N, C-alpha and C positions, 0 to 999 in steps of 0.2 A: 769411656765414662765422660761424664759435661766436664770433669777438670782434666781431660785429657784432649778437649776439642783444641784446634790451631785455627786461630782468626786471621785474619788477612786486612789488610789496613791501605788501602789506594791511597799514595799521597800525591797531591796535586801541586807542582810547584808555579807559580804566578810566573809572569812572563819576565819581570824585571827579576828575578831570582834566578832565572835561567842567562839571561843576559851577563849578571855578575860573576856567575860560576864557570860561564864560557869562558868570560875575560880572565879571571884567575887561573885557567887551565891552559888560555893562550893556544885556544883551538882554530885550527887551520879552516876556515871559510872559504869554499870556491866562488868567486866573480864572474861576469858574465862577458870579462877581457880573456881573448883566448888568443893562441899563440901556435903556429904547426912547426910542427919536427919534423925537419928534413932528413929523407931516408939516406944511409950511405950506399954506394953502387960500388964498395971493393969486393973484395974476397969474401970478406967477415962477412956482408949482408946475403952474399949467397949461401955459405954455410949456414947461418942463421934459419935462412928460408928453407933449406933442407930438413933443418931439424925440426921445425914448426909443422912442415910434413909429415915427418915422422911422427910428432906426438899427436898429431891433431884426433885421433882417434880418442886420448884421451882428457879433451876437453868436453866441457859438460855443452850441450845445445841450448846456450842462451844466446839471444842476441843481443850484440854490442848498443848501446845505448847513445856512445860517442865511438866515432873512428880514433883509431891508435893515435896516428900522428898529428891528432888535435888533443891542445891542453889546454885548462883553465889556468889562470893565475890566482892563487889563493891568496889570502891576507889574515893576519892573524887577526880573531873578531875581538874589538872595540866596541864600547856603546858610543863613544864617541866618533869612531868611524864608520859605525853603522849608519849613525845621521849622514856624515860627509858623503858615505856613498851613493845615499839615496838623494843629497842635494844636487851631487854632479852625476847622476846620469845614471853611475856603475850597475844598481842596480836600479830596473825600471818599477817593482812594485813589492810593498811588504803588506800580508795580509795573513789573517788567521782563517784557517779551514771551516768550509760549513760542516755540519753534521752527515750530510748525506742528500739524497736524490729525493725531491717530491713530485714529481709526477709520472714515474714508475710505479706499477700498481705490485711489482716484486719487491719493491724497495722496503726496508725496514721501518719500524717507526721510529720516529727519531722527534727530537722538539723541533726542529725544521719543518717537518711534514706537517706536525701537528701544528704548527703557527701559520701553514700555510693551509689548512681545512679549515681552523676553527678560529684563524681571524683576517689575514690578508686574501678573504674571498668576498666576492659580491653576495653570495645566495645566503651570508651568516651577517647582515649589516644590522641586521636588528639584534642580535646577541650585545653582548657587553662583553669588554675586550679582557682577556687573558692576562690583565697589569703583570699578574706575578710571572707569566712563563715570559712574555716579552722584556721584564727585566732580567730573567734567567740566562736569556738567550744573546740580551744584546747591551744588558749592562745598566746601571742607575739612570743614566744620563739619561738614555732613550727611552725608557721604562717613565719616567716623569714627565718628556715631553709628551707622549700618548697618553700617558692621564689627565693630563691638563687638557688636549685635543680631546679626548673622551667628555671631560667635564662640560667642557665650553658647547660641544656640540649639545649635552643633554641639554644642558641652559638655555638651549635656543629654543626648542621643543615649545613652552611656555609663551616664549615671547610673539613666537611667530603665530601661536595660537591667537594672544590677543591682536596681533596686527590682522590677521583675517577678521577678526569680531568687529575691529573699527572701521575696514574696510566695506565689512557687509552693512554695519547701520550709516555708512557715507551712502550705499545702493537702496536701503530704504528711506531714506530722508531726504533723494537728491530733488523729488517733486515740491517739498516744502523750505527750498532753501530759497530765501526774499533775494537773494543777488541775482541768482540765476533765473529767478521769477520775471526780476524787474527786465533782464538781458532781451528773453525770451519774448516779453509780453508786446503785441503787436503796437498796442498806444506808443511804446516808449522805442520807435522806430528810429531812432536820432542818424544821424549821417553824421559820418567820419572821415577826417580827413585822409589823404591815401598814404599807403604805409611807403610808398618810394617816388622817387621822380620820374615825371614823365611817362612811363609805361605803366604807372598803376592809375587806377581812376578813385573817385569817393565807393565810400561801401557802409551798409548800413550794420548798425551794431547789432541787429538781431541774427546777422549771420555769424556771431559768435555764441549762440544759443549752445551748441552742441559743446564747444571746448569748455564753454562754463560749467555745463552739467559735469561733464568729465571730472572737472578739477576737484568739485566738491568732493568726491568720491576719495581723492588723498588730502582735502583739507577741508576739513568740519570740526566741528566742536569737539569729538571725538579724537582728535590728532591732536590735543593739546593732553587730555587724560594719555595717552600711549606715550608723550615725551615726559613725562612724570614717569610714569610706570618705567621705559626705559632707562631713566637716570636710577631710581630703584635698584633695577634689574642688575646693572652695573656693579651698585656698592655688593649685593647679595653675592653676584659671582665671585668678586674679589673675597667675599669673606669665607664662601664656599670652598674655594680653592686654597685659601691657607689653612682650612681646617683638613681638606682634603690632604694636602702636602704634608702636614703634621702627622696625619695619622699613617702614609706610607713612609716617611722616615722613620717612625717608630717599629713599623713592621718589617721594616728592611734595614732595621739596624744603623739609621744614617746619622742619628742623631747626636754621637759623637765625632762625625765625618769633616775632616777638614781638606782641603785642596792640596793635593800634593803640589811639590814644587815646582814651578813650570820650567822644563828643561829647554835648551835655546832651540828655535828650527833647526834644522838641517841647512835650509836656504841661507840663514843668517849666520851660521857657523860656516858654512862654506867662502861668505863675501870676506868673515874674518881673516880666514884661511888665505886668500887670495890678497887681501890687505896686507898681512905680515909677510908676505912671499915676498910682497913689492917694496916693503919697508926694510927688511931685512939687508937687501941689496947696499941701501943708503946709512942704516943705523942697525945697533944692536937690539933698541929697544924694542919688546915685545907689543902684540897689538892684540889688546883683549876684548875691545869692542868699536861700535863705529861711533861715532859723534857728529853734532848735528853737521857738520859740514860736509860730512859725506852722504847725510841725507838732504842737504839742501837742494839739489836738483830736483830730487824726488819732489819736496814739499813745495815748490814754485809751478812744476808740472801739474800735480796735484789743483793747486788754487786756479791755475788758467783752465785746465778741464772742466772742473766741476764747474766755474762760471760760463765756460762754454756749452756744454751740455744744456744749463737750466735756461740758456738765452736760445738753444735751438729749442726747447718744451714752451718756450714764450712765441717762437716765430712761428710754429706749427700752428698754436692756437690762434694766433691772429691770422695765418692763411687759413683754416677754417670758417673764421671771421667772414673775412673775404669771398671766399665760398657760397657762404650763406647768401650774403649780400648780391651777389652775381648770379647767381642760380634763381633767386626769387624773382629777381629783373627779368631773366630770360623765360621764367616760367609765365610770367604775368603777359609776356607778348605772345605767346603761342595762340593761333588760330583753334585749338581743342578747347571746347569748354569744360571739360571731365578733368583737363591739365590745370586749368587755371582756378577752379573750385577746390584743388586739393595741394594747393601750391604749399602752404603751412605744413603739412601730413607730409608733402613729399621732403622738403629742404627739412625739415628737424630730423626724421628718419634716416635720409642718407647723411647727415652731418653726424648724428650719433654713429652710427656705422663707421664710418672714417675714423671717427674720435676713437672707437675700440679697437681698428687695427693699427690705427700708429701707435695705441697704447701697448699693444701687445710686442711689437716691432720692437718699440723705445724699450721695453721693460727688459728683453733680452741683451738690447745693446748694453742699455747701461748698467745692468748686470757685470758681462764682460768688462766694461770701461773699469766699472768700480774695484774689481778683483786685480784690473792690470794696475791699476793705480796704488791697491795695497803692496802689490807685491813687489811695485818699484820701490816704496817706503823699507822694505828689507824690515818686519819688525822683529824683534829678539824672540818673544813666546806665541806660541798659537793661541793663547788667549787675548794678547795684543793683536795679534792680526785678527782675531774673530771679531772686537771690540770697533778697530777701524775700517773693517770691511763693512759691517752694520752700517756704522756711522755714514759712509758714503753712499749704500745702498738705499739707506732708508731715505736720505735726502735726498736724491737722483729720481727716485722712483714715486717720492709724494708729490713732486712737483709735476710727475710724469703723469700718475692719476687724477689729481685732483687740480689740477688747473683748470681745466675745462667746466667743472662742477663747481667750482669757484666763482668763474667766470659768469656761468648761467645765474646762478643763486643770488650773487652781491652786485653784480657790476651791470650787467645785460640789461636795457633798458631805462638806466640811470645817465647814461650818458649821449642823449638823443637831441638836446636839445630841445625848441619849442615850434609852431609852426611860423613859419617866414625868418627863423633864424634856427635850423639843423645844423648838425655836427656832420659835418665828412671826413672820410677818407681817403687821402691821396684827391682831395678837390673833386671829387664825381660821384663815390660811394657815398650814400648818407648810411650813419650809423644805424644798427639793427634795433628793431625793437620788439619788446616780449608780445607774445601772441596776443589774440583779441579775449583771450581769456586769464593773461598772465603768463609768467614765465614759470608756472610749477609744474604746468602738462608737460614743458620741454625737460624739465629737470627729472621728471619721473620719468621719460624715454629715454633720456643720458642714463640715468641710473639703473633703469632695468636692463637695456642694451648692454652695457658695461659689467654688472655683477652676473647676469647669464654668458655674457659673452666669453669672459675671465674664467668661469667656474666650466662652462662646455668645453671653451678654445685651449685656455692656457692648462688647466688640471687634468684634461682627459689627453690632449694631444703632445702637450711638451714634457706633462711627467710620466706619462705611459707610451706614446708611442716613438717620443724620441728616443726616451734610454733603450728601446726595445732596436731603436734602428743603430744604434751606436754600438748595442751587443754585438750585431749581425756586421758591422765594418767591422769591430774589431777582431771579428771569427775571418774573415774574410781576408785581412791585411797580415792575418798570424800565418804563422809556418804550417799551421795544420791547412791551410789550402793552397798549399803546393803538393802536398802528399797523393798519392794516388789514393782512387775511389773505395778500394777496400781498404786503406788505411784510415779513411775518414770514419768508415764504419764503426771502424772500433770503439771499445767504448772508453772515453776520456778517462783517467785519473780526476780525484779529487780537486790538486791542485790547479789541473789543465783546465779544467771545466770552472773553477772560481776567478780563473784569471781572465774569461771573454765575459766576467761581469761587468757591469760599471763601477768605477771606483766610489767609494763613500765620499761624499762631499760634505760630512758634517751637517747641523741641525739647523746651519744660520739661514739657508734658504726657507726653511719649513716656518722656521719663525718668523722671518720677514714676511711671508704670505698670509700670516695667520695676524700680525700687526698690519698689514693693510687692510684687510678685511674688517676688523676692529675699528680701525678709522676712517674706515668706510661709511660703516653702518654709522658710527657718531656724526660724522659729518653730514649725512643724509636728514638724521632728526635732526639736526641744528637746522638744516636749510628749510628744512619744512615749518621749525617754529618762526624763522626770521622771518618767510614768505608770509 
């Protein structure tokens, strides 16, 4: 009968509850510290060996996962000790297990495989994201991030369409542009002063006809409308995201959600413990936190290193300026007419590529330096660690990415002097001027190479190729690499396979990347308005 039916309820205990109960029960947890048990060599050992051989048929045929003479040190489980063991390196990692395999056809259907097929796959780029499943598998914080990223990408579609229309308008009206018509007209063939000393000759204004016509494609009356449109687009995007966020908060029952109390980081507790041990020898006062005196050397190191890195950025930009000046003079001395006719294009393109390579390299260097400086400070909580890391990374990467663009947009061509009184660098190199049609064309080349290069190289190589390479290196360095070939062919357990994956570094790099792209877009629009 229906009343006789038995129902089963599966109770899921959160990790915090399991940790608390394990602490109450004082469970013994093994660590990676091991010690060797020396075997005796007396008469008792011979008797024990004989008894073992007699009783051997009674033992099950199960391989021993660990030699009997190797023992693991165990420690009573404690939430505080857990952090300390991670911070001191006793535990190498702590991670939840994935649901199952995703590549094998025989793998059972699970949320991870479904996400791989319907979300993390290039063939479904045109589909909406399964935000609910992302939230279910990864949690609310990552779910909200990808919801924001999806909305941002979706809102870029109308902006890109309007940008294409503005560009096509420039193509359609290039023959009616009065400034370019005056430059290209044969009767206005004005003789201009040399662009460099000694090796450069006088030139005709009509030679700038192609550059002037190309500049009209990006700088036309419709560009003003596009700038106003992007200002309104930014406001619409913010309001749309607020609406989307409130809707997700309601659907995911986050309206009454409050941030949990931040627990101290493992590294912070380990430093406090080290300080307490050193103080115990001098006084009985218990050390509970790090004061400003403990962090003063780290703060001074932060200030000096930040100023040094910003100085390196300015020095590299100045070096690229010298490269453009010297290369332009060298190409004008060439005996090849084709080389002399394409000096401006060659110098601008190669300088933009050099800037891109430097930006990509320094992005990685500055990211590592910012993390190292933040680790030196030993922030107390993860939230404080992320805030300080974001601040340092943003400052360094902002100067790295935008200094060349700011120089071209606002300073180049304004510090050259006048005929008879030019401004020189090192008393021998004349300060560079804008191209024949202005600096806008060079700014477009710099922005195009930077955006496309960062998208193709940094996003594809650094975010896809390098993690796969790190995973391969971790596998080779692991103990699995020392096994026999038949052992390597065996199927790894879930916890072993997940151990070879790249450790989760948080969402800070993702937010920093999107912040850089937003600032790059807004800066490009502002540069066009000024020029």
